[in-house]
C-alpha positions in Angstrom: 0.5 -36.2 -20.4 -3.0 -36.4 -21.9 -4.3 -34.3 -19.0 -2.1 -31.4 -19.9 -3.1 -31.5 -23.5 -6.4 -29.7 -22.6 -4.3 -26.5 -23.1 -4.2 -27.3 -26.9 -8.0 -26.6 -27.2 -7.5 -22.9 -28.2 -5.2 -24.1 -31.0 -7.5 -26.7 -32.6 -7.7 -24.9 -35.9 -4.0 -24.6 -36.2 -3.7 -28.3 -35.5 -6.2 -29.0 -38.3 -4.0 -26.9 -40.6 -1.0 -28.9 -39.5 -2.7 -32.2 -40.3 -4.0 -31.0 -43.7 -0.6 -29.6 -44.8 1.1 -32.7 -43.5 -1.3 -34.9 -45.5 -0.7 -32.8 -48.6 3.1 -32.7 -48.3 3.4 -36.5 -47.5 1.1 -37.4 -50.4 3.3 -35.4 -52.8 6.5 -36.9 -51.4 5.0 -40.4 -51.9 4.1 -39.6 -55.5 7.7 -38.7 -56.4 9.1 -42.3 -56.6 6.2 -43.4 -58.8 6.8 -40.5 -61.2 10.6 -41.3 -61.2 9.8 -44.9 -62.0 7.7 -43.8 -64.9 10.5 -41.6 -66.2 12.9 -44.6 -66.1 10.6 -47.4 -67.3 8.7 -45.4 -70.0 10.7 -42.3 -70.9 14.3 -43.5 -70.8 13.6 -47.0 -72.0 11.6 -45.7 -75.0 13.8 -42.6 -75.5 10.7 -40.5 -75.2 12.1 -37.0 -74.4 8.7 -35.2 -74.3 7.4 -37.7 -71.8 10.6 -37.3 -69.7 10.2 -33.5 -69.7 6.5 -33.6 -68.9 6.9 -36.1 -66.0 10.0 -34.3 -64.8 7.9 -31.0 -64.7 5.3 -32.8 -62.6 8.1 -34.0 -60.3 9.5 -30.4 -59.8 5.9 -29.1 -59.1 5.3 -31.8 -56.5 8.7 -31.1 -54.9 8.1 -27.4 -54.7 4.6 -27.8 -53.3 5.9 -30.4 -50.8 8.5 -27.9 -49.6 5.8 -25.2 -49.2 3.6 -27.5 -47.2 6.5 -28.6 -45.0 7.4 -24.9 -44.2 3.7 -24.3 -43.3 3.7 -27.3 -41.0 6.9 -26.1 -39.3 5.4 -22.6 -38.9 2.1 -23.7 -37.4 3.8 -26.4 -35.2 6.2 -23.8 -33.7 3.4 -21.3 -33.1 1.1 -23.9 -31.5 3.9 -25.3 -29.3 5.0 -21.9 -28.1 1.4 -20.8 -27.5 0.7 -24.0 -25.5 3.8 -23.5 -23.3 2.8 -19.9 -22.7 -0.7 -20.9 -21.5 0.7 -23.7 -19.3 3.3 -21.5 -17.8 0.7 -18.8 -17.1 -1.7 -21.4 -15.6 1.1 -22.9 -13.4 2.2 -19.4 -12.2 -1.5 -18.5 -11.4 -2.0 -21.8 -9.5 1.2 -21.3 -7.4 0.1 -17.8 -6.6 -3.1 -19.2 -5.1 -1.2 -21.6 -2.8 -0.8 -21.0 0.9 2.8 -21.1 2.2 2.2 -24.8 3.2 1.7 -25.9 -0.5 4.8 -23.8 -1.6 6.9 -25.4 1.1 5.5 -28.9 0.3 6.6 -28.8 -3.4 9.7 -26.6 -2.8 10.6 -23.3 -4.4 13.5 -24.7 -6.4 11.2 -27.5 -7.8 8.5 -25.0 -8.7 11.0 -22.9 -10.7 12.2 -26.1 -12.5 8.6 -27.1 -13.3 7.7 -23.7 -14.6 10.8 -23.4 -16.9 12.6 -26.7 -17.7 9.7 -29.1 -17.5 7.4 -26.9 -19.6 10.3 -26.5 -22.2 10.6 -30.3 -22.4 6.9 -30.7 -23.1 7.0 -27.8 -25.6 9.9 -29.4 -27.6 8.2 -32.8 -27.7 4.9 -31.2 -28.8 6.7 -29.4 -31.6 8.3 -32.7 -32.6 5.0 -34.5 -32.5 3.5 -32.0 -34.9 6.4 -32.1 -37.2 7.2 -35.9 -37.1 4.5 -37.9 -35.5 1.8 -36.6 -37.9 4.0 -37.1 -40.9 5.7 -40.4 -39.9 2.6 -42.6 -39.7 1.2 -41.2 -43.0 4.5 -41.9 -44.7 4.8 -45.3 -43.1 1.3 -46.4 -44.1 1.5 -44.8 -47.6 5.0 -46.2 -48.2 3.9 -49.7 -47.3 0.8 -49.6 -49.4 2.6 -48.2 -52.5 5.5 -50.6 -52.0 3.2 -53.6 -51.8 1.2 -52.5 -54.8 4.4 -52.1 -56.8 6.2 -55.3 -55.7 4.2 -57.6 -53.4 6.8 -60.4 -53.2 9.7 -58.0 -52.5 7.7 -56.4 -49.7 8.0 -59.6 -47.6 11.4 -58.2 -46.6 9.6 -55.8 -44.3 8.2 -58.7 -42.3 11.7 -59.1 -40.9 13.0 -55.5 -40.7 9.9 -53.8 -39.2 9.5 -56.0 -36.2 13.2 -55.8 -35.5 13.0 -52.0 -35.5 9.9 -52.0 -33.3 11.5 -54.3 -30.8 14.6 -52.0 -30.6 12.4 -49.0 -29.9 10.5 -50.8 -27.2 13.5 -52.2 -25.4 15.3 -48.9 -25.4 12.2 -46.9 -24.2 11.7 -49.3 -21.3 15.3 -48.6 -20.1 15.2 -44.9 -20.7 11.8 -43.9 -19.2 12.7 -44.4 -15.5 16.0 -42.6 -15.9 14.3 -39.5 -17.4 12.3 -39.2 -14.1 15.5 -39.5 -12.1 17.1 -36.8 -14.3 14.4 -34.3 -13.6 14.8 -34.9 -9.8 18.5 -34.3 -10.2 17.7 -31.0 -12.0 15.6 -30.0 -9.0 18.5 -30.8 -6.6 20.9 -28.8 -8.8 18.6 -25.8 -8.9 18.0 -26.0 -5.1 21.7 -25.9 -4.3 22.4 -23.1 -6.8 19.6 -21.0 -5.5 20.6 -21.5 -1.9 24.2 -20.6 -2.6 23.4 -17.5 -4.6 20.8 -16.2 -2.1 23.1 -16.8 0.9 26.3 -15.7 -0.8 27.1 -13.3 2.1 26.7 -16.0 4.7 28.7 -18.5 2.6 31.6 -16.1 2.3 31.3 -14.7 5.8 31.8 -18.2 7.3 34.4 -19.2 4.7 32.2 -22.0 3.4 32.9 -21.4 -0.3 34.8 -24.7 -0.7 32.1 -26.6 1.1 29.4 -25.1 -1.2 31.7 -25.9 -4.2 31.9 -29.5 -3.1 28.1 -29.7 -2.5 27.4 -28.2 -5.9 30.0 -30.5 -7.6 28.4 -33.6 -6.1 24.9 -32.6 -7.3 26.4 -31.6 -10.7 28.2 -34.9 -11.1 25.1 -36.9 -10.1 23.2 -35.0 -12.8 26.0 -35.6 -15.3 26.2 -39.4 -14.5 22.4 -39.8 -14.9 22.5 -37.8 -18.1 25.4 -40.0 -19.5 23.5 -43.1 -18.6 20.4 -41.9 -20.4 22.3 -40.8 -23.5 24.4 -44.0 -23.5 21.1 -46.0 -23.8 19.7 -43.6 -26.5 23.1 -43.8 -28.4 22.3 -47.4 -29.3 19.2 -46.4 -31.2 20.6 -44.9 -34.4 23.5 -47.4 -35.0 21.0 -50.3 -34.5 18.5 -48.7 -36.8 21.0 -47.8 -39.5 22.2 -51.4 -39.3 18.7 -52.8 -39.8 18.1 -50.2 -42.6 21.3 -51.0 -44.4 20.7 -54.8 -44.3 17.1 -54.1 -45.5 18.5 -52.1 -48.5 21.1 -54.8 -49.3 18.3 -57.4 -49.3 16.1 -55.3 -51.5 18.9 -54.6 -54.1 20.0 -58.2 -54.1 16.6 -59.7 -54.5 15.6 -56.9 -56.9 18.6 -57.6 -59.1 17.7 -61.3 -59.2 14.1 -60.3 -60.3 15.4 -57.9 -62.9 17.8 -60.5 -64.3 14.8 -62.9 -64.5 12.8 -60.3 -66.4 10.0 -60.1 -63.8 10.9 -56.6 -62.6 11.9 -53.3 -64.2 14.8 -51.0 -63.1 12.4 -48.1 -62.5 10.3 -50.3 -60.1 13.4 -51.2 -58.1 14.4 -47.6 -57.8 10.9 -46.6 -56.7 10.8 -49.5 -54.3 14.1 -48.5 -52.7 12.8 -45.0 -52.2 9.6 -46.3 -50.6 11.7 -48.6 -48.4 13.8 -45.6 -47.4 10.6 -43.6 -46.6 9.2 -46.5 -44.5 12.4 -47.0 -42.5 12.9 -43.2 -42.1 9.4 -42.9 -40.8 10.2 -45.5 -38.2 13.4 -43.6 -37.2 11.3 -40.5 -36.8 8.8 -42.4 -34.7 11.6 -43.9 -32.6 13.0 -40.4 -32.0 9.6 -39.3 -30.8 9.2 -42.4 -28.6 12.6 -41.7 -27.0 11.7 -38.0 -26.3 8.1 -38.6 -25.2 9.1 -40.4 -21.9 11.1 -37.4 -20.8 8.2 -35.1 -21.7 5.9 -37.5 -19.9 7.9 -37.2 -16.7 7.8 -33.4 -17.0 4.1 -33.4 -17.7 3.4 -35.5 -14.6 5.4 -33.0 -12.5 3.5 -30.1 -14.0 0.2 -31.9 -13.4 1.1 -32.5 -9.8 1.2 -28.7 -9.3 -1.9 -28.0 -11.4 -3.9 -30.6 -9.6 -2.7 -29.8 -6.2 -5.7 -28.6 -4.3 -4.8 -25.6 -2.1 -6.0 -25.9 1.6 -6.8 -22.2 1.6 -9.9 -21.5 -0.6 -12.1 -18.5 -1.1 -15.7 -19.0 0.1 -18.4 -19.3 -2.6 -20.3 -16.4 -1.0 -17.8 -14.3 0.9 -19.0 -12.2 3.8 -18.0 -8.6 4.5 -17.7 -6.9 7.8 -20.4 -4.3 8.8 -18.0 -1.8 10.4 -14.6 -1.6 8.7 -12.6 -0.7 11.8 -9.9 -3.5 11.6 -10.4 -5.2 15.0 -8.7 -8.6 15.0 -9.9 -11.4 17.4 -8.2 -14.7 18.0 -10.4 -17.4 19.6 -8.7 -20.6 20.8 -6.4 -20.7 17.8 -4.1 -23.7 17.3 -1.8 -24.3 14.3 0.9 -26.8 13.4 3.1 -27.0 10.3 2.9 -30.0 7.9 4.5 -33.0 9.5 5.1 -31.3 12.8 4.3 -33.3 16.0 4.0 -30.2 18.2 1.7 -27.2 17.5 3.6 -24.0 16.6 0.9 -22.0 18.4 -1.7 -23.5 20.7 -5.0 -22.2 22.2 -4.3 -18.5 21.5 -7.1 -16.1 22.4 -6.8 -12.3 22.4 -8.3 -9.2 20.8 -6.4 -6.4 18.9 -8.7 -3.4 18.8 -8.7 -0.5 16.3 -6.9 2.6 17.5 -4.7 0.6 19.8 -1.3 -1.0 19.6 -0.9 -4.7 20.3 2.7 -6.0 20.8 3.8 -9.6 20.7 7.1 -10.5 22.4 8.8 -13.8 23.3 12.0 -15.8 22.9 13.2 -17.0 19.6 11.0 -19.9 18.3 8.1 -19.0 20.6 5.7 -18.7 17.6 5.5 -14.9 17.2 5.9 -14.8 13.4 3.7 -17.9 12.9 0.9 -16.1 14.9 0.8 -13.0 12.8 1.1 -14.9 9.5 -2.3 -16.5 10.3 -4.0 -13.1 10.1 -3.5 -12.5 6.3 -4.1 -16.3 5.8 -0.6 -17.2 4.7 -1.6 -20.4 6.6 -5.0 -21.6 7.8 -5.6 -22.4 11.4 -6.0 -26.0 12.5 -8.6 -25.2 15.1 -10.2 -22.1 16.5 -10.9 -19.0 14.5 -9.6 -15.6 13.6 -12.1 -12.8 13.1 -11.7 -9.3 11.5 -14.5 -7.0 12.6 -16.6 -9.9 13.7 -16.2 -12.0 10.5 -14.2 -15.2 10.4 -11.4 -14.6 7.9 -12.1 -18.0 6.2 -15.5 -16.5 5.2 -13.9 -13.5 3.6 -12.3 -13.3 0.2 -8.5 -13.5 0.4 -8.2 -10.4 -1.8 -10.6 -8.3 0.4 -8.8 -9.5 3.6 -5.3 -8.7 2.5 -6.5 -5.4 1.1 -7.2 -4.4 4.7 -3.7 -5.2 5.8 -0.4 -3.4 5.6 2.2 -6.2 6.2 6.0 -5.6 6.9 7.8 -9.0 6.9 10.6 -9.9 9.3 13.0 -10.1 6.3 12.7 -7.0 4.1 11.9 -8.0 0.5 12.4 -5.5 -2.3 12.0 -6.0 -6.0 14.1 -4.8 -8.9 12.9 -1.4 -10.1 12.9 2.1 -8.6 12.4 3.2 -5.0 9.0 4.7 -6.0 7.9 1.5 -7.7 8.8 -0.5 -4.6 6.7 1.9 -2.4 3.8 1.8 -4.9 3.8 -2.0 -4.6 1.6 -1.3 -1.6 -0.7 1.0 -3.5 -0.4 1.0 -7.3 -2.1 4.4 -7.9 -0.3 6.2 -5.1 0.6 9.8 -6.0 4.1 11.3 -5.6 2.9 13.1 -2.5 1.6 9.9 -0.9 4.9 8.2 -1.7 6.9 11.1 -0.2 4.6 11.1 2.9 5.1 7.4 3.4 8.9 7.7 3.1 8.9 10.5 5.6 6.9 8.6 8.2 9.1 5.6 7.6 12.2 7.8 8.3 13.5 7.0 4.8 13.1 10.4 3.2 16.6 11.5 4.2 18.6 8.8 2.5 16.3 8.9 -0.5 16.7 12.6 -1.1 20.5 12.3 -0.7 20.5 10.0 -3.8 21.0 11.8 -7.1 17.8 10.5 -8.7 15.7 10.5 -5.5 12.7 8.2 -5.7 13.7 7.2 -9.3 16.9 5.6 -7.9 17.2 2.0 -9.2 16.9 -0.8 -6.6 18.7 -4.0 -7.6 17.2 -7.4 -7.2 16.5 -8.1 -3.5 17.6 -4.5 -2.6 21.3 -5.6 -2.9 22.4 -1.9 -3.3 20.8 -0.8 0.0 21.7 -1.4 3.6 19.5 -3.6 5.9 18.1 -0.5 7.7 17.3 1.2 4.4 15.5 -1.9 3.1 13.5 -2.2 6.3 12.4 1.5 6.1 11.3 1.1 2.5 9.3 -2.0 3.4 7.6 0.0 6.1 6.9 2.9 3.7 5.3 0.3 1.3 2.9 -0.8 4.0 2.1 2.8 5.1 1.3 4.1 1.6 -1.8 1.9 1.3 -3.3 3.3 4.6 -4.9 0.0 5.7 -7.2 -0.8 8.6 -4.6 -3.2 10.1 -0.9 -2.8 10.3 1.3 -5.9 11.0 5.0 -5.3 11.7 7.0 -8.5 12.1 10.2 -7.4 14.0 10.6 -4.6 11.5 12.8 -2.4 13.6 15.6 -4.9 14.2 18.0 -3.3 11.7 17.4 0.3 13.0 19.5 2.1 15.6 17.7 3.3 18.8 17.4 6.9 17.7 15.8 6.0 14.3 13.6 3.4 16.1 12.3 6.0 18.5 11.6 8.6 15.8 9.9 6.0 13.7 7.6 4.7 16.5 6.6 8.3 17.3 5.7 9.0 13.6 3.9 5.7 13.4 1.8 6.5 16.4 0.3 9.5 14.6 -0.1 7.7 11.3 -1.8 4.6 12.7 -3.9 6.1 15.5 -7.2 5.0 14.0 -6.0 1.6 12.7 -5.2 -1.7 14.5 -1.5 -1.8 15.0 0.1 -5.3 15.7 3.8 -5.4 16.2 6.3 -8.2 16.8 9.5 -7.2 18.4 12.6 -8.4 20.3 13.3 -5.2 22.1 11.3 -4.3 25.2 11.9 -0.6 24.4 9.9 -1.1 21.2 6.8 -2.6 22.9 6.8 -0.9 26.3 4.3 1.8 25.2 1.9 -0.6 23.6 -1.7 -0.7 24.9 -1.4 -4.5 25.4 1.6 -6.8 25.2 1.2 -10.5 24.5 4.0 -12.7 25.9 4.5 -16.0 24.0 6.4 -18.9 25.4 6.7 -22.2 23.4 3.6 -21.3 21.3 1.4 -20.5 24.3 0.4 -17.2 25.9 2.4 -16.7 29.1 0.8 -13.3 29.8 -1.2 -10.4 28.5 -1.2 -6.8 29.8 0.6 -3.5 29.8 4.3 -3.2 30.5 3.8 -2.4 34.1 1.2 -5.1 34.6 3.5 -7.8 33.1 6.4 -6.6 35.2 4.4 -7.5 38.2 2.6 -10.7 37.0 4.6 -12.4 34.2 7.8 -14.2 35.1 8.7 -14.8 31.4 8.4 -11.0 30.7 10.4 -10.2 33.7 13.2 -12.5 32.4 13.1 -10.8 29.0 13.3 -7.3 30.5 16.1 -8.4 32.8 18.1 -9.9 30.0 17.9 -6.6 28.0 18.6 -4.2 30.9 22.0 -2.5 30.8 24.3 -2.3 33.8 23.5 1.3 34.2 19.7 0.6 34.2 20.3 -2.2 36.8 22.2 0.2 39.0 
C-alpha cells in the first residue's frame, strides 16, 4: 500500500494542514476535562460564580474552536482522498491504454474494471478515514494517557490491564479478517465477469434459451460473494461488543477505585470526572484505531491489486529513438513471422513471409481458426511478434512509435464496435477534425449514406452504446466509414463485409477500389467473391501459408484454395 501512496505527493500541503488542524482540535478537546475539573473542584466547591463563568467561557471557546478545526480536517481529508483517487484512476486507465492485448487478456477485462472502480474506492475510503481518525486517535491516545497519569498516577494503573486486552482483540481479529478481504475482492471480480458476459451476450443468451442457466451461474457467484462477506462481517462484528465490554469494565473499575479514593480524602470529585473523560478518550481512540486496522486490510488487498496493474510492464514498448520511413507509401512486409498467444503450445501463425504493396490489394483467406485475424492484428502492434519482423516502408514496426504507426492505418475490426454518441461523432473517431463534407464522403463510399439520410436527424442521429439501435450491416458500414475518413496509407479490413448482402458488397468493393487505389489495401474475407479480384491472395491453413497468388493461379496450384472455392460454389455455378 505504501507504493501507491506516492500519488499523495501533490497533496502534501493539504496533509500538513490536516495534521496541524488535527493537533489543534485534539489539544483543545484534551483541555476540556481539565477545565471542567477546575470548575467542580474550585468554582463549585468554593461557590465562586465569577470563576465558574470565566472557566465556562473558556470551555465554550475551546469547544467552538475544536468544532471548526474538526470541520476543516474533514474538508481537507475529503478533498485529498478524492484527488488521490482521481489521480490513481487516471494513471491506471493510462497504463491500461498502453497495454497490448496480451496484457489486457492476462489481467482480464472484468478485473480491470473492478480495480479501476471498486478497488480505488476502497483505498479512497480508508485514506479518508486515516486522515480523519488515524491522525487524531494517536494524539488523543498519547495526550489522554499523559494527562490521566499526571492527574492520578495510581488510578492510571487500570490501563495496564485494559489497553493490552484491547490491542490483543484488534490483532486477533485482523489476522482472521485480512485473508478473507483478499478472497472477497476475487469474488467481486467473478461477479463482475459473469454480469458483464451476460449483459454483453444478452441476445445469444435469450436466443438459446439459456436465461435460467445464466441466472443459476450468477446466483452461484452472488451467493459465494455473500457467504464470504458474511464471514468477514461476522468476524468484524465481534470487535465492538468486545471493546465495549472492556471499556465498560474499565469505567466500572475507575468509578469504584475513584470512589474509594474520594472517600479516603486523597482524590477530589472533579479529578474523578476529568479522569473518566480522559479514560473515555483513551479507549475511544483505541476504538478508532481498531476501526482503521479493520478497514486497512481490505484497502491493502485493493492497493496490491492496483499496484499489480501499475507495475505490470507492457511487452510492447515505444523505442527511445523511433525511426520514420523515408517514403510514406504504406508497403507492408512480413519476414518469417511467428506468433503464439500466452500459454499456447502451438503458434497461431508460423513462418509467414509476404509483401503487401501500395496501390495493390492483398487478400487473406482461409478456414476458421487458420490465423487470419491474428495475422493482421500484428500490423498495428496489438500484439508483438515472437520471431521474425514486420516492416512498413522498410522500417521495422518495433522501431516506430506506436502512435505514428497506427496513424498510418485505417482498421476495420471483425466485430463492428461503435460508441455512444452521434453517427458523425462515430465517423470522426477516425479523424477528429474531419469536416462535414469528409464525413459525408466517407459515408457515401461505405454505402451508408442512404440509411443515414433516411433518418430524421441524419448524421446527428444518436447511436446507443455498442450501436444497439443499428443493424449489423449498418454498424459494419459505419465502421468502414470511420476508417475511410482518415485517408490512411494502409487499410486493414478484417472480414468487414460479412453482414452485407451481395449487392451492397459489390457496390462497396467498387467504391473502395477508387478510394484506396494509392494505398495498401489488406482484406480478410470468407467469401471467394470478395477476394477474387485482389492483386494477390494469401491462403492460410493452420497458421501457415498454403499458397500465394491471384485467383486463377491459386485455382491451378493450391489445393486448399480449390476446396474453399468448391465449398462456396452454387449448384448453378457447378453446372
